[in-house]
N, C-alpha and C positions, 0 to 999 in steps of 0.2 A: 504494500500500500504506500502510495506517495503522500507525503505530508501536505503537499500543495493541493491534492484532490481528496477531500474527506470522503469517507465511505458513506454511501447512502443506505437506505433500508435494504435488508437482505444481503449486505456485504458487498454490493456492487458500487462502482464509482458514480454516484449521482443518479443512478437508475434503480428503482425497486425491482426485486426479483419478480418473475412472472406470477408466482403464487401470491406474493404480497400485493402486487398490482391487481390481481384478480379479486382478492379479498377486499381491497380498498374500493374498487369499482362496484362490487356486489353490495357492499354496505351503503354506498352512496345511492344506488338505484333502489334498493329495497328498504322499506320502512317496516318496523315491527308493528307499529300501531297506526291504524287508519282512523281518522276522525270522520266517521260516517255522517254526522250532522253537518260538519263543515263542507263535506263533499256534496251533500244534498243541497245545501244552501247555494253553493257555487254553481251547480247545474241549474237550479231554479233561476238564479240571477241571469245566467247566460240565456236560458230559454225565454225569459221575460224580455230581455234586451233584443233578442232575435225577433220575437213576435211584434215588438214595437217598431221594428224596422231599422234598428241601429246597425245591423250588419248587412244592409242592402246596398251599401256604397259600392260603386264599381271598383274593380281592381285596377291599379295603375298598370299601364302596359309594361313597364320595366319590372313589375313584380309578378306579372302573369307569364309563366314559363311555357304555356301551351303554344303549339305552333300557330303562327299568324294565319288568319283566314286568307284565302286567295283574293287578290285585289282585282277589281274590274279594270280592264284595259281602257284607257281613255286616249282620245286623240286619233290621229290617222294611222292606219296600218300600212299606208303606202310610203315607200322610201324615196 
């Protein structure tokens, strides 16, 4: 081990070992307790906002990644 590079978790230089990384990611993604009341309230608030039309705004073109619709040709086709 080099004194200039401190050892990271799992004994590697600055990088956690795959098992430590897996454990860290798993604990970040999963929660032991789910607040069902808060979840219910959040879904109800979203549905109420959606029903009131809050989510009916058009998507900005730069945020819409779907293929662009074909454009109608304008002007003369003669060269």
